[in-house]
PDB file of N, CA, C, O and CB in Angstrom:
ATOM      1  N   MET A   1       0.979  -1.287  -0.028  1.00  0.00           N
ATOM      2  CA  MET A   1       0.087   0.102  -0.099  1.00  0.00           C
ATOM      3  C   MET A   1       0.990   1.292  -0.065  1.00  0.00           C
ATOM      4  O   MET A   1       2.034   1.323   0.587  1.00  0.00           O
ATOM      5  CB  MET A   1      -0.984   0.267   1.191  1.00  0.00           C
ATOM      6  N   ALA A   2       0.524   2.289  -0.816  1.00  0.00           N
ATOM      7  CA  ALA A   2       1.201   3.503  -0.920  1.00  0.00           C
ATOM      8  C   ALA A   2       0.859   4.484   0.194  1.00  0.00           C
ATOM      9  O   ALA A   2      -0.274   4.553   0.670  1.00  0.00           O
ATOM     10  CB  ALA A   2       0.924   4.081  -2.211  1.00  0.00           C
ATOM     11  N   ILE A   3       1.845   5.213   0.577  1.00  0.00           N
ATOM     12  CA  ILE A   3       1.366   6.303   1.719  1.00  0.00           C
ATOM     13  C   ILE A   3       1.700   7.450   0.941  1.00  0.00           C
ATOM     14  O   ILE A   3       2.731   7.480   0.268  1.00  0.00           O
ATOM     15  CB  ILE A   3       2.171   6.297   3.320  1.00  0.00           C
ATOM     16  N   ASP A   4       0.877   8.412   0.993  1.00  0.00           N
ATOM     17  CA  ASP A   4       0.853   9.926   0.307  1.00  0.00           C
ATOM     18  C   ASP A   4       2.193  10.471   0.825  1.00  0.00           C
ATOM     19  O   ASP A   4       2.528  10.296   1.997  1.00  0.00           O
ATOM     20  CB  ASP A   4      -0.561  11.020   0.827  1.00  0.00           C
ATOM     21  N   PHE A   5       2.949  11.127  -0.050  1.00  0.00           N
ATOM     22  CA  PHE A   5       4.282  11.705   0.388  1.00  0.00           C
ATOM     23  C   PHE A   5       3.873  13.103   1.274  1.00  0.00           C
ATOM     24  O   PHE A   5       4.570  13.533   2.193  1.00  0.00           O
ATOM     25  CB  PHE A   5       5.319  12.070  -1.066  1.00  0.00           C
ATOM     26  N   ASP A   6       2.756  13.648   0.868  1.00  0.00           N
ATOM     27  CA  ASP A   6       2.324  14.971   1.816  1.00  0.00           C
ATOM     28  C   ASP A   6       2.150  14.431   3.199  1.00  0.00           C
ATOM     29  O   ASP A   6       2.306  15.231   4.121  1.00  0.00           O
ATOM     30  CB  ASP A   6       0.808  15.762   1.337  1.00  0.00           C
ATOM     31  N   ILE A   7       1.847  13.175   3.481  1.00  0.00           N
ATOM     32  CA  ILE A   7       1.822  12.651   5.028  1.00  0.00           C
ATOM     33  C   ILE A   7       3.295  12.710   5.530  1.00  0.00           C
ATOM     34  O   ILE A   7       3.663  13.334   6.525  1.00  0.00           O
ATOM     35  CB  ILE A   7       1.218  10.986   5.186  1.00  0.00           C
ATOM     36  N   ILE A   8       4.051  12.008   4.742  1.00  0.00           N
ATOM     37  CA  ILE A   8       5.461  12.088   5.151  1.00  0.00           C
ATOM     38  C   ILE A   8       5.988  13.374   5.459  1.00  0.00           C
ATOM     39  O   ILE A   8       6.525  13.567   6.550  1.00  0.00           O
ATOM     40  CB  ILE A   8       6.271  11.567   4.185  1.00  0.00           C
ATOM     41  N   ARG A   9       5.879  14.326   4.555  1.00  0.00           N
ATOM     42  CA  ARG A   9       6.382  15.580   4.752  1.00  0.00           C
ATOM     43  C   ARG A   9       5.891  16.224   5.993  1.00  0.00           C
ATOM     44  O   ARG A   9       6.683  16.797   6.740  1.00  0.00           O
ATOM     45  CB  ARG A   9       6.101  16.365   3.647  1.00  0.00           C
ATOM     46  N   ALA A  10       4.453  16.150   6.284  1.00  0.00           N
ATOM     47  CA  ALA A  10       3.683  16.531   7.304  1.00  0.00           C
ATOM     48  C   ALA A  10       4.405  16.057   8.635  1.00  0.00           C
ATOM     49  O   ALA A  10       4.754  16.776   9.571  1.00  0.00           O
ATOM     50  CB  ALA A  10       2.278  15.976   7.111  1.00  0.00           C
ATOM     51  N   ASP A  11       4.540  14.765   8.514  1.00  0.00           N
ATOM     52  CA  ASP A  11       5.005  14.011   9.773  1.00  0.00           C
ATOM     53  C   ASP A  11       6.457  14.449  10.119  1.00  0.00           C
ATOM     54  O   ASP A  11       6.733  14.525  11.316  1.00  0.00           O
ATOM     55  CB  ASP A  11       4.957  12.374   9.546  1.00  0.00           C
ATOM     56  N   VAL A  12       7.469  14.761   9.151  1.00  0.00           N
ATOM     57  CA  VAL A  12       8.743  15.009   9.300  1.00  0.00           C
ATOM     58  C   VAL A  12       8.740  16.470   9.999  1.00  0.00           C
ATOM     59  O   VAL A  12       9.489  16.823  10.910  1.00  0.00           O
ATOM     60  CB  VAL A  12       9.494  14.880   7.920  1.00  0.00           C
ATOM     61  N   ALA A  13       7.734  17.236   9.375  1.00  0.00           N
ATOM     62  CA  ALA A  13       7.682  18.784   9.904  1.00  0.00           C
ATOM     63  C   ALA A  13       7.373  18.667  11.398  1.00  0.00           C
ATOM     64  O   ALA A  13       8.107  19.160  12.255  1.00  0.00           O
ATOM     65  CB  ALA A  13       6.436  19.777   9.114  1.00  0.00           C
ATOM     66  N   GLY A  14       6.329  18.039  11.650  1.00  0.00           N
ATOM     67  CA  GLY A  14       5.867  17.684  13.082  1.00  0.00           C
ATOM     68  C   GLY A  14       7.036  17.203  14.022  1.00  0.00           C
ATOM     69  O   GLY A  14       7.247  17.733  15.112  1.00  0.00           O
ATOM     70  N   ALA A  15       7.711  16.255  13.564  1.00  0.00           N
ATOM     71  CA  ALA A  15       8.993  15.910  14.401  1.00  0.00           C
ATOM     72  C   ALA A  15       9.995  17.025  14.664  1.00  0.00           C
ATOM     73  O   ALA A  15      10.671  17.167  15.683  1.00  0.00           O
ATOM     74  CB  ALA A  15       9.776  14.818  13.701  1.00  0.00           C
ATOM     75  N   LEU A  16       9.980  17.797  13.574  1.00  0.00           N
ATOM     76  CA  LEU A  16      11.108  18.964  13.781  1.00  0.00           C
ATOM     77  C   LEU A  16      10.389  20.248  14.264  1.00  0.00           C
ATOM     78  O   LEU A  16      10.932  21.353  14.275  1.00  0.00           O
ATOM     79  CB  LEU A  16      11.964  19.337  12.304  1.00  0.00           C
ATOM     80  N   TYR A  17       9.327  20.044  14.596  1.00  0.00           N
ATOM     81  CA  TYR A  17       8.390  21.364  15.250  1.00  0.00           C
ATOM     82  C   TYR A  17       8.509  22.537  14.399  1.00  0.00           C
ATOM     83  O   TYR A  17       8.781  23.665  14.810  1.00  0.00           O
ATOM     84  CB  TYR A  17       8.895  21.898  16.814  1.00  0.00           C
ATOM     85  N   THR A  18       8.252  22.152  12.971  1.00  0.00           N
ATOM     86  CA  THR A  18       8.114  23.256  11.974  1.00  0.00           C
ATOM     87  C   THR A  18       6.931  22.946  11.168  1.00  0.00           C
ATOM     88  O   THR A  18       6.064  22.149  11.527  1.00  0.00           O
ATOM     89  CB  THR A  18       9.375  23.428  11.057  1.00  0.00           C
ATOM     90  N   THR A  19       6.918  23.718   9.867  1.00  0.00           N
ATOM     91  CA  THR A  19       5.721  23.565   8.957  1.00  0.00           C
ATOM     92  C   THR A  19       6.278  22.746   7.762  1.00  0.00           C
ATOM     93  O   THR A  19       7.487  22.796   7.537  1.00  0.00           O
ATOM     94  CB  THR A  19       5.067  25.051   8.465  1.00  0.00           C
ATOM     95  N   PRO A  20       5.524  22.053   7.046  1.00  0.00           N
ATOM     96  CA  PRO A  20       6.127  21.327   6.020  1.00  0.00           C
ATOM     97  C   PRO A  20       6.794  22.359   4.850  1.00  0.00           C
ATOM     98  O   PRO A  20       7.767  22.097   4.142  1.00  0.00           O
ATOM     99  CB  PRO A  20       4.995  20.345   5.425  1.00  0.00           C
ATOM    100  N   GLU A  21       6.052  23.520   4.849  1.00  0.00           N
ATOM    101  CA  GLU A  21       6.513  24.546   3.862  1.00  0.00           C
ATOM    102  C   GLU A  21       7.949  24.953   4.153  1.00  0.00           C
ATOM    103  O   GLU A  21       8.654  25.340   3.221  1.00  0.00           O
ATOM    104  CB  GLU A  21       5.591  25.813   3.893  1.00  0.00           C
ATOM    105  N   GLU A  22       8.436  24.887   5.426  1.00  0.00           N
ATOM    106  CA  GLU A  22       9.805  25.312   5.794  1.00  0.00           C
ATOM    107  C   GLU A  22      10.827  24.351   5.491  1.00  0.00           C
ATOM    108  O   GLU A  22      12.030  24.581   5.610  1.00  0.00           O
ATOM    109  CB  GLU A  22       9.900  25.613   7.186  1.00  0.00           C
ATOM    110  N   ILE A  23      10.297  23.207   5.076  1.00  0.00           N
ATOM    111  CA  ILE A  23      11.453  22.028   4.672  1.00  0.00           C
ATOM    112  C   ILE A  23      11.617  21.899   3.185  1.00  0.00           C
ATOM    113  O   ILE A  23      10.740  21.477   2.431  1.00  0.00           O
ATOM    114  CB  ILE A  23      11.030  20.464   5.221  1.00  0.00           C
ATOM    115  N   GLY A  24      12.753  22.277   2.846  1.00  0.00           N
ATOM    116  CA  GLY A  24      13.000  22.174   1.425  1.00  0.00           C
ATOM    117  C   GLY A  24      13.311  20.739   0.931  1.00  0.00           C
ATOM    118  O   GLY A  24      13.869  19.898   1.635  1.00  0.00           O
ATOM    119  N   MET A  25      12.874  20.525  -0.423  1.00  0.00           N
ATOM    120  CA  MET A  25      13.224  19.069  -0.748  1.00  0.00           C
ATOM    121  C   MET A  25      14.499  18.645  -0.666  1.00  0.00           C
ATOM    122  O   MET A  25      14.686  17.431  -0.577  1.00  0.00           O
ATOM    123  CB  MET A  25      12.882  18.729  -1.972  1.00  0.00           C
ATOM    124  N   GLU A  26      15.695  19.603  -0.682  1.00  0.00           N
ATOM    125  CA  GLU A  26      16.978  19.218  -0.621  1.00  0.00           C
ATOM    126  C   GLU A  26      17.629  19.597   0.553  1.00  0.00           C
ATOM    127  O   GLU A  26      18.853  19.720   0.543  1.00  0.00           O
ATOM    128  CB  GLU A  26      17.632  19.649  -1.652  1.00  0.00           C
ATOM    129  N   ASP A  27      16.909  19.821   1.669  1.00  0.00           N
ATOM    130  CA  ASP A  27      17.502  20.297   2.945  1.00  0.00           C
ATOM    131  C   ASP A  27      18.008  18.851   3.577  1.00  0.00           C
ATOM    132  O   ASP A  27      17.399  17.794   3.412  1.00  0.00           O
ATOM    133  CB  ASP A  27      16.314  21.192   3.968  1.00  0.00           C
ATOM    134  N   ASN A  28      18.994  18.971   4.184  1.00  0.00           N
ATOM    135  CA  ASN A  28      19.529  17.904   5.118  1.00  0.00           C
ATOM    136  C   ASN A  28      18.829  17.790   6.298  1.00  0.00           C
ATOM    137  O   ASN A  28      18.966  18.580   7.232  1.00  0.00           O
ATOM    138  CB  ASN A  28      20.884  18.108   5.481  1.00  0.00           C
ATOM    139  N   LEU A  29      17.941  16.662   6.301  1.00  0.00           N
ATOM    140  CA  LEU A  29      16.950  16.490   7.571  1.00  0.00           C
ATOM    141  C   LEU A  29      17.766  16.354   8.925  1.00  0.00           C
ATOM    142  O   LEU A  29      17.376  16.727  10.031  1.00  0.00           O
ATOM    143  CB  LEU A  29      15.981  15.081   7.400  1.00  0.00           C
ATOM    144  N   ALA A  30      19.000  15.733   8.615  1.00  0.00           N
ATOM    145  CA  ALA A  30      19.887  15.474   9.884  1.00  0.00           C
ATOM    146  C   ALA A  30      20.437  16.704  10.423  1.00  0.00           C
ATOM    147  O   ALA A  30      20.527  16.887  11.637  1.00  0.00           O
ATOM    148  CB  ALA A  30      21.084  14.533   9.595  1.00  0.00           C
ATOM    149  N   ASP A  31      20.840  17.627   9.480  1.00  0.00           N
ATOM    150  CA  ASP A  31      21.124  18.880   9.912  1.00  0.00           C
ATOM    151  C   ASP A  31      20.217  19.913  10.524  1.00  0.00           C
ATOM    152  O   ASP A  31      20.622  20.928  11.089  1.00  0.00           O
ATOM    153  CB  ASP A  31      21.589  19.363   8.995  1.00  0.00           C
ATOM    154  N   MET A  32      18.764  19.519  10.343  1.00  0.00           N
ATOM    155  CA  MET A  32      17.702  20.268  10.854  1.00  0.00           C
ATOM    156  C   MET A  32      17.419  19.459  12.292  1.00  0.00           C
ATOM    157  O   MET A  32      16.726  20.046  13.123  1.00  0.00           O
ATOM    158  CB  MET A  32      16.383  20.325   9.741  1.00  0.00           C
ATOM    159  N   GLY A  33      17.747  18.613  12.493  1.00  0.00           N
ATOM    160  CA  GLY A  33      17.631  17.918  13.959  1.00  0.00           C
ATOM    161  C   GLY A  33      16.929  16.556  13.680  1.00  0.00           C
ATOM    162  O   GLY A  33      16.514  16.056  14.725  1.00  0.00           O
ATOM    163  N   LEU A  34      16.707  15.901  12.695  1.00  0.00           N
ATOM    164  CA  LEU A  34      16.131  14.675  12.630  1.00  0.00           C
ATOM    165  C   LEU A  34      17.152  13.586  12.594  1.00  0.00           C
ATOM    166  O   LEU A  34      17.861  13.242  11.648  1.00  0.00           O
ATOM    167  CB  LEU A  34      15.267  14.618  11.517  1.00  0.00           C
ATOM    168  N   ASP A  35      17.089  13.109  13.806  1.00  0.00           N
ATOM    169  CA  ASP A  35      18.444  12.174  14.149  1.00  0.00           C
ATOM    170  C   ASP A  35      17.806  10.758  13.786  1.00  0.00           C
ATOM    171  O   ASP A  35      16.633  10.682  13.421  1.00  0.00           O
ATOM    172  CB  ASP A  35      19.078  12.250  16.005  1.00  0.00           C
ATOM    173  N   SER A  36      18.631   9.638  13.903  1.00  0.00           N
ATOM    174  CA  SER A  36      18.154   8.283  13.564  1.00  0.00           C
ATOM    175  C   SER A  36      17.021   7.725  14.400  1.00  0.00           C
ATOM    176  O   SER A  36      16.312   6.810  13.981  1.00  0.00           O
ATOM    177  CB  SER A  36      19.266   7.358  13.658  1.00  0.00           C
ATOM    178  N   MET A  37      16.863   8.269  15.549  1.00  0.00           N
ATOM    179  CA  MET A  37      15.820   7.641  16.494  1.00  0.00           C
ATOM    180  C   MET A  37      14.470   8.267  16.009  1.00  0.00           C
ATOM    181  O   MET A  37      13.405   7.648  15.990  1.00  0.00           O
ATOM    182  CB  MET A  37      16.124   7.982  18.167  1.00  0.00           C
ATOM    183  N   LEU A  38      14.639   9.560  15.623  1.00  0.00           N
ATOM    184  CA  LEU A  38      13.397  10.102  14.934  1.00  0.00           C
ATOM    185  C   LEU A  38      12.869   9.518  13.799  1.00  0.00           C
ATOM    186  O   LEU A  38      11.676   9.295  13.595  1.00  0.00           O
ATOM    187  CB  LEU A  38      13.569  11.335  14.568  1.00  0.00           C
ATOM    188  N   ILE A  39      14.014   9.223  12.896  1.00  0.00           N
ATOM    189  CA  ILE A  39      13.747   8.619  11.557  1.00  0.00           C
ATOM    190  C   ILE A  39      12.946   7.119  11.796  1.00  0.00           C
ATOM    191  O   ILE A  39      11.955   6.687  11.208  1.00  0.00           O
ATOM    192  CB  ILE A  39      15.282   8.424  10.717  1.00  0.00           C
ATOM    193  N   MET A  40      13.706   6.540  12.812  1.00  0.00           N
ATOM    194  CA  MET A  40      13.012   5.295  13.128  1.00  0.00           C
ATOM    195  C   MET A  40      11.631   5.037  13.633  1.00  0.00           C
ATOM    196  O   MET A  40      10.933   4.061  13.362  1.00  0.00           O
ATOM    197  CB  MET A  40      13.685   4.776  13.932  1.00  0.00           C
ATOM    198  N   THR A  41      11.291   6.187  14.514  1.00  0.00           N
ATOM    199  CA  THR A  41      10.047   6.445  14.987  1.00  0.00           C
ATOM    200  C   THR A  41       9.108   6.513  13.973  1.00  0.00           C
ATOM    201  O   THR A  41       8.174   5.719  13.854  1.00  0.00           O
ATOM    202  CB  THR A  41      10.019   7.549  15.711  1.00  0.00           C
ATOM    203  N   LEU A  42       9.368   7.567  13.144  1.00  0.00           N
ATOM    204  CA  LEU A  42       8.592   8.062  11.685  1.00  0.00           C
ATOM    205  C   LEU A  42       8.296   6.692  10.938  1.00  0.00           C
ATOM    206  O   LEU A  42       7.155   6.282  10.720  1.00  0.00           O
ATOM    207  CB  LEU A  42       9.692   9.171  10.556  1.00  0.00           C
ATOM    208  N   VAL A  43       9.416   6.060  10.586  1.00  0.00           N
ATOM    209  CA  VAL A  43       9.111   4.859   9.837  1.00  0.00           C
ATOM    210  C   VAL A  43       8.379   3.733  10.307  1.00  0.00           C
ATOM    211  O   VAL A  43       7.779   2.979   9.541  1.00  0.00           O
ATOM    212  CB  VAL A  43      10.154   4.382   9.470  1.00  0.00           C
ATOM    213  N   MET A  44       8.411   3.590  11.591  1.00  0.00           N
ATOM    214  CA  MET A  44       7.447   2.703  12.261  1.00  0.00           C
ATOM    215  C   MET A  44       6.132   3.010  12.081  1.00  0.00           C
ATOM    216  O   MET A  44       5.289   2.188  11.721  1.00  0.00           O
ATOM    217  CB  MET A  44       7.637   2.648  13.591  1.00  0.00           C
ATOM    218  N   GLY A  45       5.888   4.332  12.350  1.00  0.00           N
ATOM    219  CA  GLY A  45       4.523   4.792  12.211  1.00  0.00           C
ATOM    220  C   GLY A  45       3.956   4.713  10.924  1.00  0.00           C
ATOM    221  O   GLY A  45       2.759   4.437  10.842  1.00  0.00           O
ATOM    222  N   TRP A  46       4.668   4.926   9.833  1.00  0.00           N
ATOM    223  CA  TRP A  46       4.482   4.852   8.447  1.00  0.00           C
ATOM    224  C   TRP A  46       4.105   3.438   8.116  1.00  0.00           C
ATOM    225  O   TRP A  46       3.119   3.134   7.445  1.00  0.00           O
ATOM    226  CB  TRP A  46       5.707   5.308   7.702  1.00  0.00           C
ATOM    227  N   GLN A  47       5.077   2.486   8.703  1.00  0.00           N
ATOM    228  CA  GLN A  47       4.947   1.105   8.344  1.00  0.00           C
ATOM    229  C   GLN A  47       3.488   0.594   8.916  1.00  0.00           C
ATOM    230  O   GLN A  47       2.808  -0.237   8.315  1.00  0.00           O
ATOM    231  CB  GLN A  47       6.229   0.249   8.967  1.00  0.00           C
ATOM    232  N   GLU A  48       3.126   1.168  10.087  1.00  0.00           N
ATOM    233  CA  GLU A  48       1.885   0.740  10.659  1.00  0.00           C
ATOM    234  C   GLU A  48       0.800   1.253   9.773  1.00  0.00           C
ATOM    235  O   GLU A  48      -0.241   0.595   9.774  1.00  0.00           O
ATOM    236  CB  GLU A  48       1.718   1.222  12.105  1.00  0.00           C
ATOM    237  N   ARG A  49       0.854   2.195   9.104  1.00  0.00           N
ATOM    238  CA  ARG A  49       0.011   2.815   8.132  1.00  0.00           C
ATOM    239  C   ARG A  49      -0.150   2.041   6.726  1.00  0.00           C
ATOM    240  O   ARG A  49      -1.045   2.296   5.920  1.00  0.00           O
ATOM    241  CB  ARG A  49       0.565   4.186   7.902  1.00  0.00           C
ATOM    242  N   GLY A  50       0.796   1.107   6.556  1.00  0.00           N
ATOM    243  CA  GLY A  50       0.949   0.262   5.286  1.00  0.00           C
ATOM    244  C   GLY A  50       1.966   0.586   4.413  1.00  0.00           C
ATOM    245  O   GLY A  50       1.940   0.186   3.249  1.00  0.00           O
ATOM    246  N   MET A  51       2.989   1.368   4.912  1.00  0.00           N
ATOM    247  CA  MET A  51       4.085   1.564   3.884  1.00  0.00           C
ATOM    248  C   MET A  51       5.053   0.512   4.019  1.00  0.00           C
ATOM    249  O   MET A  51       5.431   0.177   5.142  1.00  0.00           O
ATOM    250  CB  MET A  51       4.798   2.911   4.009  1.00  0.00           C
ATOM    251  N   ASP A  52       5.537  -0.100   2.865  1.00  0.00           N
ATOM    252  CA  ASP A  52       6.566  -1.170   2.821  1.00  0.00           C
ATOM    253  C   ASP A  52       7.842  -0.775   2.482  1.00  0.00           C
ATOM    254  O   ASP A  52       8.408  -1.166   1.461  1.00  0.00           O
ATOM    255  CB  ASP A  52       6.239  -2.161   1.947  1.00  0.00           C
ATOM    256  N   MET A  53       8.379   0.070   3.386  1.00  0.00           N
ATOM    257  CA  MET A  53       9.898   0.247   3.385  1.00  0.00           C
ATOM    258  C   MET A  53      10.437   0.280   4.549  1.00  0.00           C
ATOM    259  O   MET A  53       9.671   0.348   5.511  1.00  0.00           O
ATOM    260  CB  MET A  53      10.349   1.361   2.781  1.00  0.00           C
ATOM    261  N   ASP A  54      11.737   0.246   4.757  1.00  0.00           N
ATOM    262  CA  ASP A  54      12.604   0.007   5.770  1.00  0.00           C
ATOM    263  C   ASP A  54      13.231   1.110   6.235  1.00  0.00           C
ATOM    264  O   ASP A  54      13.180   2.088   5.489  1.00  0.00           O
ATOM    265  CB  ASP A  54      13.473  -0.861   5.449  1.00  0.00           C
ATOM    266  N   PHE A  55      13.804   1.226   7.252  1.00  0.00           N
ATOM    267  CA  PHE A  55      14.484   2.327   8.136  1.00  0.00           C
ATOM    268  C   PHE A  55      15.554   2.706   7.099  1.00  0.00           C
ATOM    269  O   PHE A  55      15.585   3.874   6.714  1.00  0.00           O
ATOM    270  CB  PHE A  55      15.151   1.787   9.736  1.00  0.00           C
ATOM    271  N   LEU A  56      16.578   1.666   6.539  1.00  0.00           N
ATOM    272  CA  LEU A  56      17.816   2.134   5.963  1.00  0.00           C
ATOM    273  C   LEU A  56      17.447   2.887   4.544  1.00  0.00           C
ATOM    274  O   LEU A  56      18.326   3.470   3.909  1.00  0.00           O
ATOM    275  CB  LEU A  56      18.855   0.846   5.760  1.00  0.00           C
ATOM    276  N   SER A  57      16.111   2.830   4.105  1.00  0.00           N
ATOM    277  CA  SER A  57      15.791   3.462   2.907  1.00  0.00           C
ATOM    278  C   SER A  57      15.719   4.770   3.230  1.00  0.00           C
ATOM    279  O   SER A  57      15.953   5.541   2.299  1.00  0.00           O
ATOM    280  CB  SER A  57      14.616   3.003   2.270  1.00  0.00           C
ATOM    281  N   PHE A  58      15.401   5.357   4.530  1.00  0.00           N
ATOM    282  CA  PHE A  58      15.521   6.661   4.810  1.00  0.00           C
ATOM    283  C   PHE A  58      16.546   7.251   5.469  1.00  0.00           C
ATOM    284  O   PHE A  58      16.681   8.474   5.424  1.00  0.00           O
ATOM    285  CB  PHE A  58      14.631   6.961   5.351  1.00  0.00           C
ATOM    286  N   ALA A  59      17.307   6.538   6.090  1.00  0.00           N
ATOM    287  CA  ALA A  59      18.438   6.747   6.954  1.00  0.00           C
ATOM    288  C   ALA A  59      19.557   7.152   6.034  1.00  0.00           C
ATOM    289  O   ALA A  59      20.274   8.098   6.361  1.00  0.00           O
ATOM    290  CB  ALA A  59      18.791   5.477   7.813  1.00  0.00           C
ATOM    291  N   GLU A  60      19.768   6.476   4.856  1.00  0.00           N
ATOM    292  CA  GLU A  60      20.997   6.588   4.053  1.00  0.00           C
ATOM    293  C   GLU A  60      21.071   7.991   3.371  1.00  0.00           C
ATOM    294  O   GLU A  60      22.170   8.410   3.008  1.00  0.00           O
ATOM    295  CB  GLU A  60      21.043   5.440   2.966  1.00  0.00           C
ATOM    296  N   GLU A  61      20.045   8.660   3.203  1.00  0.00           N
ATOM    297  CA  GLU A  61      20.121   9.917   2.426  1.00  0.00           C
ATOM    298  C   GLU A  61      19.068  10.818   2.935  1.00  0.00           C
ATOM    299  O   GLU A  61      18.083  10.937   2.205  1.00  0.00           O
ATOM    300  CB  GLU A  61      19.953   9.688   0.899  1.00  0.00           C
ATOM    301  N   PRO A  62      19.082  11.465   4.026  1.00  0.00           N
ATOM    302  CA  PRO A  62      18.081  12.195   4.770  1.00  0.00           C
ATOM    303  C   PRO A  62      17.706  13.413   4.028  1.00  0.00           C
ATOM    304  O   PRO A  62      18.108  14.489   4.471  1.00  0.00           O
ATOM    305  CB  PRO A  62      18.558  12.546   6.146  1.00  0.00           C
ATOM    306  N   THR A  63      17.066  13.389   3.072  1.00  0.00           N
ATOM    307  CA  THR A  63      16.438  14.582   2.225  1.00  0.00           C
ATOM    308  C   THR A  63      14.993  14.299   1.823  1.00  0.00           C
ATOM    309  O   THR A  63      14.728  13.160   1.440  1.00  0.00           O
ATOM    310  CB  THR A  63      17.282  14.846   0.852  1.00  0.00           C
ATOM    311  N   LEU A  64      14.192  15.072   1.865  1.00  0.00           N
ATOM    312  CA  LEU A  64      12.806  14.741   1.191  1.00  0.00           C
ATOM    313  C   LEU A  64      12.882  14.261  -0.260  1.00  0.00           C
ATOM    314  O   LEU A  64      12.051  13.439  -0.646  1.00  0.00           O
ATOM    315  CB  LEU A  64      11.886  16.015   1.190  1.00  0.00           C
ATOM    316  N   ARG A  65      13.838  14.726  -1.097  1.00  0.00           N
ATOM    317  CA  ARG A  65      13.898  14.505  -2.452  1.00  0.00           C
ATOM    318  C   ARG A  65      14.480  13.026  -2.496  1.00  0.00           C
ATOM    319  O   ARG A  65      14.120  12.343  -3.455  1.00  0.00           O
ATOM    320  CB  ARG A  65      14.780  15.638  -3.222  1.00  0.00           C
ATOM    321  N   ALA A  66      15.226  12.530  -1.687  1.00  0.00           N
ATOM    322  CA  ALA A  66      15.696  11.177  -1.783  1.00  0.00           C
ATOM    323  C   ALA A  66      14.624  10.265  -1.293  1.00  0.00           C
ATOM    324  O   ALA A  66      14.441   9.170  -1.825  1.00  0.00           O
ATOM    325  CB  ALA A  66      16.981  10.977  -1.008  1.00  0.00           C
ATOM    326  N   TRP A  67      13.902  10.696  -0.276  1.00  0.00           N
ATOM    327  CA  TRP A  67      13.001   9.721   0.232  1.00  0.00           C
ATOM    328  C   TRP A  67      11.611   9.707  -0.583  1.00  0.00           C
ATOM    329  O   TRP A  67      10.858   8.737  -0.496  1.00  0.00           O
ATOM    330  CB  TRP A  67      12.773  10.015   1.743  1.00  0.00           C
ATOM    331  N   GLN A  68      11.290  10.895  -1.429  1.00  0.00           N
ATOM    332  CA  GLN A  68      10.325  10.767  -2.477  1.00  0.00           C
ATOM    333  C   GLN A  68      10.808   9.877  -3.700  1.00  0.00           C
ATOM    334  O   GLN A  68       9.964   9.244  -4.335  1.00  0.00           O
ATOM    335  CB  GLN A  68       9.969  12.159  -2.948  1.00  0.00           C
ATOM    336  N   ALA A  69      12.046   9.823  -4.015  1.00  0.00           N
ATOM    337  CA  ALA A  69      12.425   8.992  -5.121  1.00  0.00           C
ATOM    338  C   ALA A  69      12.411   7.748  -4.705  1.00  0.00           C
ATOM    339  O   ALA A  69      11.982   6.900  -5.487  1.00  0.00           O
ATOM    340  CB  ALA A  69      13.651   9.276  -5.694  1.00  0.00           C
ATOM    341  N   ALA A  70      12.849   7.366  -3.454  1.00  0.00           N
ATOM    342  CA  ALA A  70      12.833   5.911  -2.946  1.00  0.00           C
ATOM    343  C   ALA A  70      11.368   5.457  -2.858  1.00  0.00           C
ATOM    344  O   ALA A  70      11.045   4.325  -3.218  1.00  0.00           O
ATOM    345  CB  ALA A  70      13.556   5.761  -1.466  1.00  0.00           C
ATOM    346  N   LEU A  71      10.631   6.196  -2.460  1.00  0.00           N
ATOM    347  CA  LEU A  71       9.005   5.778  -2.364  1.00  0.00           C
ATOM    348  C   LEU A  71       8.666   5.306  -3.777  1.00  0.00           C
ATOM    349  O   LEU A  71       8.353   4.149  -4.054  1.00  0.00           O
ATOM    350  CB  LEU A  71       7.895   7.153  -1.909  1.00  0.00           C
ATOM    351  N   GLU A  72       8.767   6.403  -4.715  1.00  0.00           N
ATOM    352  CA  GLU A  72       8.460   6.100  -6.121  1.00  0.00           C
ATOM    353  C   GLU A  72       9.051   4.966  -6.763  1.00  0.00           C
ATOM    354  O   GLU A  72       8.362   4.304  -7.540  1.00  0.00           O
ATOM    355  CB  GLU A  72       8.782   7.139  -6.881  1.00  0.00           C
ATOM    356  N   ALA A  73      10.320   4.641  -6.519  1.00  0.00           N
ATOM    357  CA  ALA A  73      10.873   3.620  -7.018  1.00  0.00           C
ATOM    358  C   ALA A  73      10.511   2.216  -6.504  1.00  0.00           C
ATOM    359  O   ALA A  73      10.623   1.174  -7.151  1.00  0.00           O
ATOM    360  CB  ALA A  73      12.097   3.860  -6.910  1.00  0.00           C
ATOM    361  N   HIS A  74      10.031   2.353  -5.162  1.00  0.00           N
ATOM    362  CA  HIS A  74       9.550   1.154  -4.414  1.00  0.00           C
ATOM    363  C   HIS A  74       8.114   0.887  -5.000  1.00  0.00           C
ATOM    364  O   HIS A  74       7.780  -0.297  -4.981  1.00  0.00           O
ATOM    365  CB  HIS A  74       9.529   1.407  -2.744  1.00  0.00           C
ATOM    366  N   GLN A  75       7.319   1.669  -5.452  1.00  0.00           N
ATOM    367  CA  GLN A  75       5.955   1.619  -5.850  1.00  0.00           C
ATOM    368  C   GLN A  75       5.839   1.084  -7.218  1.00  0.00           C
ATOM    369  O   GLN A  75       4.778   0.566  -7.567  1.00  0.00           O
ATOM    370  CB  GLN A  75       5.327   2.941  -5.760  1.00  0.00           C
ATOM    371  N   ASP A  76       6.871   1.166  -8.045  1.00  0.00           N
ATOM    372  CA  ASP A  76       6.850   0.521  -9.311  1.00  0.00           C
ATOM    373  C   ASP A  76       7.007  -0.978  -9.441  1.00  0.00           C
ATOM    374  O   ASP A  76       6.985  -1.507 -10.552  1.00  0.00           O
ATOM    375  CB  ASP A  76       7.809   1.082 -10.037  1.00  0.00           C
TER     376      ASP A  76
END
């Protein structure tokens, strides 16, 4: 089951106490404060909602652009 990328962006923004509009697609989320524990927590929540991706898919390159590409590639 696919999960809407807008949900992912909103969840990331919530974890960073900011708005989705304040996070650029190329921004390094680790530099913004999204550490591995927060990524793991987010991924576990997304998995509970039906996303079929794992932690490493998100931890390797912490940008929204990379995450969107990984999700799109995984859905094909």
